[in-house]
Each structure stands twice: as structure tokens, then as C-alpha cells.
N, CA and C atoms as a LAMMPS dump frame, in Angstrom:
ITEM: TIMESTEP
0
ITEM: NUMBER OF ATOMS
447
ITEM: BOX BOUNDS ff ff ff
-5.0000000000000000e+02 5.0000000000000000e+02
-5.0000000000000000e+02 5.0000000000000000e+02
-5.0000000000000000e+02 5.0000000000000000e+02
ITEM: ATOMS id mol type element x y z
1 1 1 N -91.673 396.315 -72.664
2 1 2 C -91.474 397.227 -73.782
3 1 3 C -92.624 397.125 -74.783
4 2 1 N -93.067 395.893 -75.057
5 2 2 C -94.165 395.712 -75.986
6 2 3 C -95.437 396.356 -75.458
7 3 1 N -95.643 396.299 -74.132
8 3 2 C -96.823 396.913 -73.528
9 3 3 C -96.829 398.421 -73.758
10 4 1 N -95.67 399.043 -73.597
11 4 2 C -95.568 400.488 -73.795
12 4 3 C -95.877 400.865 -75.235
13 5 1 N -95.386 400.099 -76.194
14 5 2 C -95.637 400.37 -77.616
15 5 3 C -97.124 400.223 -77.912
16 6 1 N -97.74 399.19 -77.371
17 6 2 C -99.174 398.966 -77.579
18 6 3 C -99.984 400.117 -76.974
19 7 1 N -99.587 400.597 -75.803
20 7 2 C -100.278 401.714 -75.158
21 7 3 C -100.138 402.986 -75.997
22 8 1 N -98.932 403.266 -76.476
23 8 2 C -98.693 404.457 -77.306
24 8 3 C -99.504 404.377 -78.594
25 9 1 N -99.499 403.217 -79.243
26 9 2 C -100.266 403.037 -80.482
27 9 3 C -101.758 403.216 -80.2
28 10 1 N -102.226 402.68 -79.095
29 10 2 C -103.641 402.821 -78.72
30 10 3 C -104.006 404.291 -78.508
31 11 1 N -103.144 405.039 -77.845
32 11 2 C -103.395 406.459 -77.61
33 11 3 C -103.432 407.218 -78.928
34 12 1 N -102.497 406.92 -79.82
35 12 2 C -102.456 407.587 -81.119
36 12 3 C -103.733 407.294 -81.906
37 13 1 N -104.159 406.043 -81.917
38 13 2 C -105.392 405.667 -82.628
39 13 3 C -106.595 406.388 -82.007
40 14 1 N -106.626 406.466 -80.672
41 14 2 C -107.711 407.146 -79.975
42 14 3 C -107.763 408.624 -80.357
43 15 1 N -106.607 409.291 -80.365
44 15 2 C -106.538 410.704 -80.715
45 15 3 C -106.973 410.916 -82.172
46 16 1 N -106.517 410.061 -83.069
47 16 2 C -106.921 410.165 -84.472
48 16 3 C -108.424 409.962 -84.635
49 17 1 N -108.999 409.042 -83.901
50 17 2 C -110.439 408.797 -83.968
51 17 3 C -111.201 410.023 -83.468
52 18 1 N -110.749 410.615 -82.354
53 18 2 C -111.401 411.827 -81.834
54 18 3 C -111.316 412.969 -82.835
55 19 1 N -110.171 413.128 -83.475
56 19 2 C -109.992 414.179 -84.473
57 19 3 C -110.935 413.974 -85.658
58 20 1 N -111.052 412.729 -86.109
59 20 2 C -111.939 412.434 -87.232
60 20 3 C -113.396 412.705 -86.861
61 21 1 N -113.805 412.323 -85.673
62 21 2 C -115.174 412.563 -85.222
63 21 3 C -115.435 414.059 -85.116
64 22 1 N -114.492 414.796 -84.552
65 22 2 C -114.628 416.247 -84.414
66 22 3 C -114.767 416.921 -85.786
67 23 1 N -113.94 416.516 -86.735
68 23 2 C -114.005 417.069 -88.086
69 23 3 C -115.363 416.784 -88.72
70 24 1 N -115.838 415.556 -88.575
71 24 2 C -117.138 415.168 -89.122
72 24 3 C -118.259 416.012 -88.521
73 25 1 N -118.25 416.176 -87.201
74 25 2 C -119.296 416.953 -86.528
75 25 3 C -119.243 418.426 -86.928
76 26 1 N -118.056 418.992 -87.07
77 26 2 C -117.925 420.39 -87.501
78 26 3 C -118.483 420.59 -88.902
79 27 1 N -118.204 419.66 -89.798
80 27 2 C -118.718 419.766 -91.17
81 27 3 C -120.237 419.675 -91.182
82 28 1 N -120.774 418.782 -90.361
83 28 2 C -122.224 418.656 -90.279
84 28 3 C -122.846 419.945 -89.757
85 29 1 N -122.236 420.522 -88.732
86 29 2 C -122.729 421.769 -88.147
87 29 3 C -122.664 422.913 -89.159
88 30 1 N -121.554 423.006 -89.912
89 30 2 C -121.419 424.048 -90.93
90 30 3 C -122.483 423.908 -92.009
91 31 1 N -122.774 422.657 -92.402
92 31 2 C -123.797 422.41 -93.412
93 31 3 C -125.164 422.854 -92.913
94 32 1 N -125.476 422.565 -91.636
95 32 2 C -126.752 422.989 -91.061
96 32 3 C -126.839 424.506 -91.012
97 33 1 N -125.755 425.171 -90.616
98 33 2 C -125.739 426.637 -90.532
99 33 3 C -125.94 427.234 -91.915
100 34 1 N -125.249 426.704 -92.933
101 34 2 C -125.414 427.205 -94.3
102 34 3 C -126.85 427.045 -94.759
103 35 1 N -127.45 425.895 -94.45
104 35 2 C -128.842 425.646 -94.821
105 35 3 C -129.773 426.638 -94.164
106 36 1 N -129.564 426.908 -92.877
107 36 2 C -130.393 427.881 -92.164
108 36 3 C -130.213 429.274 -92.724
109 37 1 N -128.954 429.649 -93.051
110 37 2 C -128.696 430.968 -93.63
111 37 3 C -129.403 431.115 -94.973
112 38 1 N -129.376 430.057 -95.783
113 38 2 C -130.035 430.118 -97.085
114 38 3 C -131.538 430.258 -96.919
115 39 1 N -132.111 429.547 -95.932
116 39 2 C -133.543 429.661 -95.678
117 39 3 C -133.884 431.073 -95.225
118 40 1 N -133.075 431.629 -94.313
119 40 2 C -133.324 432.983 -93.828
120 40 3 C -133.208 433.985 -94.964
121 41 1 N -132.183 433.809 -95.812
122 41 2 C -131.985 434.718 -96.935
123 41 3 C -133.159 434.634 -97.899
124 42 1 N -133.63 433.425 -98.172
125 42 2 C -134.752 433.268 -99.085
126 42 3 C -135.987 433.969 -98.531
127 43 1 N -136.252 433.817 -97.24
128 43 2 C -137.4 434.481 -96.631
129 43 3 C -137.21 435.992 -96.656
130 44 1 N -135.99 436.442 -96.359
131 44 2 C -135.695 437.87 -96.325
132 44 3 C -135.881 438.485 -97.707
133 45 1 N -135.412 437.805 -98.731
134 45 2 C -135.47 438.362 -100.081
135 45 3 C -136.901 438.535 -100.56
136 46 1 N -137.833 437.81 -99.974
137 46 2 C -139.223 437.965 -100.368
138 46 3 C -139.731 439.36 -100.032
139 47 1 N -139.331 439.916 -98.889
140 47 2 C -139.879 441.191 -98.435
141 47 3 C -138.868 442.327 -98.418
142 48 1 N -137.599 442.019 -98.246
143 48 2 C -136.559 443.053 -98.223
144 48 3 C -135.563 442.689 -99.321
145 49 1 N -135.527 443.493 -100.35
146 49 2 C -134.728 443.206 -101.547
147 49 3 C -133.333 443.803 -101.397
148 50 1 N -132.315 443.011 -101.706
149 50 2 C -130.936 443.511 -101.724
150 50 3 C -130.76 444.336 -102.998
151 51 1 N -130.356 445.586 -102.829
152 51 2 C -130.201 446.483 -103.972
153 51 3 C -128.723 446.825 -104.146
154 52 1 N -128.301 446.863 -105.387
155 52 2 C -126.935 447.25 -105.743
156 52 3 C -127.006 448.393 -106.743
157 53 1 N -125.866 448.846 -107.183
158 53 2 C -125.835 449.922 -108.186
159 53 3 C -126.533 449.492 -109.474
160 54 1 N -126.467 448.2 -109.782
161 54 2 C -127.057 447.695 -111.028
162 54 3 C -128.588 447.764 -111.024
163 55 1 N -129.221 447.471 -109.876
164 55 2 C -130.685 447.425 -109.879
165 55 3 C -131.325 448.568 -109.081
166 56 1 N -130.532 449.545 -108.649
167 56 2 C -131.036 450.639 -107.829
168 56 3 C -132.126 451.44 -108.539
169 57 1 N -131.859 451.838 -109.758
170 57 2 C -132.831 452.674 -110.471
171 57 3 C -134.156 451.938 -110.645
172 58 1 N -134.082 450.685 -111.036
173 58 2 C -135.303 449.9 -111.266
174 58 3 C -136.074 449.663 -109.97
175 59 1 N -135.373 449.281 -108.915
176 59 2 C -136.034 448.911 -107.655
177 59 3 C -136.449 450.118 -106.815
178 60 1 N -135.719 451.218 -106.908
179 60 2 C -135.98 452.358 -106.029
180 60 3 C -136.534 453.552 -106.793
181 61 1 N -135.769 454.078 -107.709
182 61 2 C -136.15 455.315 -108.407
183 61 3 C -137.438 455.14 -109.207
184 62 1 N -137.578 454.029 -109.899
185 62 2 C -138.754 453.798 -110.737
186 62 3 C -139.901 453.094 -110.006
187 63 1 N -139.751 452.856 -108.73
188 63 2 C -140.788 452.153 -107.967
189 63 3 C -142.071 452.98 -107.897
190 64 1 N -143.191 452.315 -108.101
191 64 2 C -144.482 452.986 -107.988
192 64 3 C -144.881 453.151 -106.523
193 65 1 N -144.331 452.313 -105.663
194 65 2 C -144.601 452.391 -104.225
195 65 3 C -143.518 453.237 -103.549
196 66 1 N -143.833 453.799 -102.395
197 66 2 C -142.762 454.402 -101.59
198 66 3 C -141.75 453.311 -101.215
199 67 1 N -140.49 453.696 -101.07
200 67 2 C -139.427 452.732 -100.782
201 67 3 C -138.707 453.129 -99.495
202 68 1 N -138.523 452.157 -98.615
203 68 2 C -137.676 452.342 -97.438
204 68 3 C -136.357 451.658 -97.751
205 69 1 N -135.271 452.425 -97.704
206 69 2 C -133.93 451.87 -97.918
207 69 3 C -133.268 451.72 -96.555
208 70 1 N -132.789 450.523 -96.284
209 70 2 C -132.016 450.251 -95.075
210 70 3 C -130.54 450.212 -95.479
211 71 1 N -129.805 451.283 -95.182
212 71 2 C -128.362 451.305 -95.423
213 71 3 C -127.696 450.618 -94.242
214 72 1 N -126.884 449.604 -94.538
215 72 2 C -126.273 448.803 -93.486
216 72 3 C -124.885 448.341 -93.913
217 73 1 N -124.197 447.679 -92.972
218 73 2 C -122.935 446.99 -93.279
219 73 3 C -122.954 445.678 -92.505
220 74 1 N -122.34 444.665 -93.071
221 74 2 C -122.357 443.345 -92.442
222 74 3 C -121.627 443.333 -91.104
223 75 1 N -120.688 444.231 -90.902
224 75 2 C -119.904 444.287 -89.67
225 75 3 C -120.552 445.158 -88.595
226 76 1 N -121.659 445.79 -88.897
227 76 2 C -122.292 446.778 -88.015
228 76 3 C -123.266 446.119 -87.037
229 77 1 N -122.939 446.161 -85.749
230 77 2 C -123.798 445.581 -84.72
231 77 3 C -125.187 446.194 -84.67
232 78 1 N -125.305 447.529 -84.609
233 78 2 C -126.639 448.138 -84.598
234 78 3 C -127.46 447.781 -85.849
235 79 1 N -126.794 447.639 -86.995
236 79 2 C -127.5 447.258 -88.222
237 79 3 C -128.108 445.862 -88.081
238 80 1 N -127.349 444.968 -87.455
239 80 2 C -127.84 443.604 -87.244
240 80 3 C -129.035 443.592 -86.308
241 81 1 N -129.068 444.515 -85.352
242 81 2 C -130.21 444.598 -84.435
243 81 3 C -131.432 445.211 -85.123
244 82 1 N -131.204 446.148 -86.02
245 82 2 C -132.306 446.821 -86.687
246 82 3 C -132.969 445.95 -87.753
247 83 1 N -132.195 445.143 -88.449
248 83 2 C -132.741 444.438 -89.612
249 83 3 C -133.962 443.569 -89.294
250 84 1 N -133.981 442.789 -88.207
251 84 2 C -135.202 442.008 -87.936
252 84 3 C -136.443 442.888 -87.751
253 85 1 N -136.26 444.08 -87.227
254 85 2 C -137.374 445.006 -87.058
255 85 3 C -137.85 445.486 -88.434
256 86 1 N -136.902 445.804 -89.305
257 86 2 C -137.234 446.225 -90.673
258 86 3 C -137.945 445.081 -91.396
259 87 1 N -137.414 443.88 -91.237
260 87 2 C -137.989 442.713 -91.907
261 87 3 C -139.43 442.458 -91.441
262 88 1 N -139.652 442.538 -90.139
263 88 2 C -140.998 442.345 -89.596
264 88 3 C -141.951 443.417 -90.113
265 89 1 N -141.492 444.656 -90.15
266 89 2 C -142.313 445.757 -90.654
267 89 3 C -142.625 445.549 -92.134
268 90 1 N -141.649 445.07 -92.882
269 90 2 C -141.842 444.829 -94.317
270 90 3 C -142.904 443.762 -94.562
271 91 1 N -142.912 442.734 -93.734
272 91 2 C -143.889 441.654 -93.903
273 91 3 C -145.313 442.141 -93.683
274 92 1 N -145.461 443.193 -92.901
275 92 2 C -146.791 443.681 -92.543
276 92 3 C -147.226 444.891 -93.369
277 93 1 N -146.402 445.351 -94.305
278 93 2 C -146.715 446.548 -95.086
279 93 3 C -146.548 446.279 -96.579
280 94 1 N -147.638 445.969 -97.219
281 94 2 C -147.613 445.689 -98.653
282 94 3 C -147.571 446.967 -99.496
283 95 1 N -147.911 448.095 -98.886
284 95 2 C -147.981 449.363 -99.626
285 95 3 C -146.628 450.043 -99.771
286 96 1 N -145.603 449.482 -99.12
287 96 2 C -144.263 450.071 -99.148
288 96 3 C -143.279 448.985 -99.563
289 97 1 N -142.323 449.355 -100.397
290 97 2 C -141.263 448.436 -100.786
291 97 3 C -140.083 448.652 -99.841
292 98 1 N -139.52 447.564 -99.343
293 98 2 C -138.369 447.63 -98.455
294 98 3 C -137.162 447.046 -99.174
295 99 1 N -136.074 447.802 -99.154
296 99 2 C -134.83 447.333 -99.758
297 99 3 C -133.698 447.571 -98.763
298 100 1 N -132.59 446.862 -99.001
299 100 2 C -131.408 447.064 -98.17
300 100 3 C -130.209 447.259 -99.07
301 101 1 N -129.293 448.117 -98.604
302 101 2 C -128.097 448.437 -99.379
303 101 3 C -126.888 448.308 -98.465
304 102 1 N -125.975 447.42 -98.836
305 102 2 C -124.718 447.253 -98.105
306 102 3 C -123.779 448.376 -98.538
307 103 1 N -123.45 449.271 -97.624
308 103 2 C -122.651 450.445 -97.987
309 103 3 C -121.243 450.079 -98.437
310 104 1 N -120.74 448.925 -98.005
311 104 2 C -119.401 448.519 -98.422
312 104 3 C -119.378 448.063 -99.871
313 105 1 N -120.488 447.546 -100.357
314 105 2 C -120.562 447.06 -101.736
315 105 3 C -121.194 448.072 -102.681
316 106 1 N -121.82 449.105 -102.131
317 106 2 C -122.533 450.079 -102.949
318 106 3 C -122.227 451.482 -102.433
319 107 1 N -120.945 451.801 -102.401
320 107 2 C -120.499 453.092 -101.864
321 107 3 C -121.049 454.268 -102.644
322 108 1 N -121.222 454.095 -103.954
323 108 2 C -121.672 455.217 -104.777
324 108 3 C -123.049 455.715 -104.352
325 109 1 N -123.947 454.805 -104.021
326 109 2 C -125.293 455.216 -103.605
327 109 3 C -125.248 455.839 -102.213
328 110 1 N -124.452 455.246 -101.325
329 110 2 C -124.311 455.809 -99.975
330 110 3 C -123.756 457.234 -100.048
331 111 1 N -122.795 457.46 -100.935
332 111 2 C -122.245 458.808 -101.107
333 111 3 C -123.266 459.76 -101.726
334 112 1 N -123.985 459.266 -102.715
335 112 2 C -124.995 460.105 -103.383
336 112 3 C -126.038 460.607 -102.387
337 113 1 N -126.437 459.742 -101.453
338 113 2 C -127.453 460.116 -100.468
339 113 3 C -126.838 460.615 -99.153
340 114 1 N -125.534 460.817 -99.165
341 114 2 C -124.795 461.368 -98.025
342 114 3 C -125.075 460.602 -96.726
343 115 1 N -124.996 459.275 -96.815
344 115 2 C -125.173 458.429 -95.639
345 115 3 C -123.857 458.445 -94.881
346 116 1 N -123.877 459.048 -93.708
347 116 2 C -122.654 459.222 -92.92
348 116 3 C -122.607 458.308 -91.711
349 117 1 N -123.755 457.781 -91.304
350 117 2 C -123.838 456.863 -90.171
351 117 3 C -124.766 455.724 -90.553
352 118 1 N -124.49 454.568 -89.971
353 118 2 C -125.377 453.429 -90.199
354 118 3 C -125.773 452.856 -88.854
355 119 1 N -126.936 452.268 -88.769
356 119 2 C -127.933 452.122 -89.825
357 119 3 C -128.643 453.448 -90.122
358 120 1 N -129 453.61 -91.38
359 120 2 C -129.799 454.756 -91.82
360 120 3 C -130.945 454.223 -92.662
361 121 1 N -132.147 454.718 -92.383
362 121 2 C -133.318 454.398 -93.194
363 121 3 C -133.708 455.639 -93.971
364 122 1 N -133.909 455.466 -95.276
365 122 2 C -134.392 456.568 -96.117
366 122 3 C -135.775 456.215 -96.638
367 123 1 N -136.632 457.215 -96.726
368 123 2 C -137.923 457.062 -97.374
369 123 3 C -137.821 457.762 -98.729
370 124 1 N -137.971 456.987 -99.79
371 124 2 C -137.906 457.507 -101.156
372 124 3 C -139.303 457.384 -101.76
373 125 1 N -139.79 458.497 -102.321
374 125 2 C -141.101 458.487 -102.951
375 125 3 C -140.991 459.232 -104.276
376 126 1 N -141.458 458.606 -105.333
377 126 2 C -141.36 459.165 -106.685
378 126 3 C -139.913 459.524 -107.031
379 127 1 N -138.989 458.69 -106.586
380 127 2 C -137.581 458.881 -106.911
381 127 3 C -136.847 459.913 -106.069
382 128 1 N -137.541 460.535 -105.103
383 128 2 C -136.913 461.582 -104.289
384 128 3 C -136.938 461.219 -102.811
385 129 1 N -135.878 461.623 -102.11
386 129 2 C -135.827 461.394 -100.667
387 129 3 C -136.843 462.293 -99.969
388 130 1 N -137.683 461.669 -99.14
389 130 2 C -138.693 462.415 -98.38
390 130 3 C -138.299 462.57 -96.915
391 131 1 N -137.583 461.562 -96.377
392 131 2 C -137.22 461.618 -94.961
393 131 3 C -136.137 460.584 -94.687
394 132 1 N -135.529 460.706 -93.498
395 132 2 C -134.521 459.729 -93.085
396 132 3 C -134.506 459.579 -91.581
397 133 1 N -134.094 458.398 -91.144
398 133 2 C -133.887 458.101 -89.722
399 133 3 C -132.499 457.5 -89.602
400 134 1 N -131.747 457.959 -88.605
401 134 2 C -130.41 457.411 -88.367
402 134 3 C -130.421 456.712 -87.009
403 135 1 N -129.891 455.492 -86.972
404 135 2 C -129.795 454.744 -85.721
405 135 3 C -130.868 453.677 -85.604
406 136 1 N -130.854 453.013 -84.456
407 136 2 C -131.81 451.939 -84.202
408 136 3 C -133.147 452.546 -83.786
409 137 1 N -134.205 452.042 -84.383
410 137 2 C -135.555 452.472 -84.051
411 137 3 C -136.428 451.237 -83.87
412 138 1 N -137.582 451.427 -83.254
413 138 2 C -138.492 450.294 -83.103
414 138 3 C -139.509 450.294 -84.239
415 139 1 N -140.331 449.27 -84.247
416 139 2 C -141.302 449.089 -85.325
417 139 3 C -142.275 450.27 -85.407
418 140 1 N -142.747 450.755 -84.263
419 140 2 C -143.688 451.88 -84.272
420 140 3 C -143.057 453.132 -84.871
421 141 1 N -141.781 453.349 -84.61
422 141 2 C -141.101 454.513 -85.193
423 141 3 C -140.995 454.364 -86.709
424 142 1 N -140.777 453.145 -87.182
425 142 2 C -140.732 452.925 -88.635
426 142 3 C -142.111 453.15 -89.232
427 143 1 N -143.144 452.671 -88.563
428 143 2 C -144.511 452.892 -89.058
429 143 3 C -144.847 454.379 -89.099
430 144 1 N -144.455 455.119 -88.054
431 144 2 C -144.668 456.573 -88.045
432 144 3 C -143.868 457.237 -89.168
433 145 1 N -142.659 456.747 -89.393
434 145 2 C -141.794 457.25 -90.45
435 145 3 C -142.471 457.085 -91.813
436 146 1 N -143.075 455.914 -92.03
437 146 2 C -143.758 455.633 -93.29
438 146 3 C -144.946 456.579 -93.466
439 147 1 N -145.666 456.803 -92.404
440 147 2 C -146.86 457.644 -92.457
441 147 3 C -146.551 459.134 -92.447
442 148 1 N -145.273 459.481 -92.247
443 148 2 C -144.869 460.884 -92.276
444 148 3 C -145.145 461.635 -90.991
445 149 1 N -145.206 460.911 -89.891
446 149 2 C -145.473 461.569 -88.587
447 149 3 C -144.195 462.01 -87.935
């Protein structure tokens, strides 16, 4: 009987130890992921600015440079595929300002510009819409879009 109790206690201790190790490893992994996300966000914010209703006029309408607006949503798969292309294009084009607008958080701007599908890219120049692209495009198409081809 004592052997059975010792075996049961040993199993319980083993299971508790595994649970504690698993919890520790998950927390470490979450911390690493958060750190990577913050690094990516910091790099992204350098070239692609998050715009809201509060800073839209300053960042877009009053911009001296042409502005490419990337209308997106966090839940949108095609938007997630397009953003790295937009980001890469932004890093290579100093003559154009690139911004992104989350349509779920900034519905008023999406409605004002009649954005009905995402992803949508708008070219704004001197405060006015000059052109738009709807859907996923490659870098060359964005470059042609900027140049007005």
C-alpha cells in the first residue's frame, strides 16, 4: 500500500513539474514574440506611419509629398500579404510618404474615400485623391502607380 501511495505522489509531482516547465517556456516564448513584434513595429513606423482620424489631416492632407495610403484590417489575409510589399517600397522611395489606415479603427476616413474592398491603396497629392488600386499588387505595380503609369 505504501508503494502505491509513493508511486501516486511521484506521478503527481512529475505532472506538476511538467506543468510548471510548460508554463515557464510559454511565458518566455510570449516575451520573445512581443519583443519581435515591437522591433517590427518600430521599423515599420519609420517608413509606414499609422494614421488615425486625429492625425490624418496633418500626415496626409497637408503633406508636401505625395502620399500612398494603405487601407487595411488586422483580420484581412490579403492585407497581411500586401503590407511587406508596401513596406519594402516605402523604404526605397523617399519622395513619397507611406501611411496605413486600419479601417476598423478609422471608419470615417474609409467611408469618406469610399473604400469598399481591402486592401486598397490610394495616391493622395496636394490633399486630393489621384488614383487607387484595389487588391494585392507587386512592388513594380506600386512603383508604376506612384509614377502615374
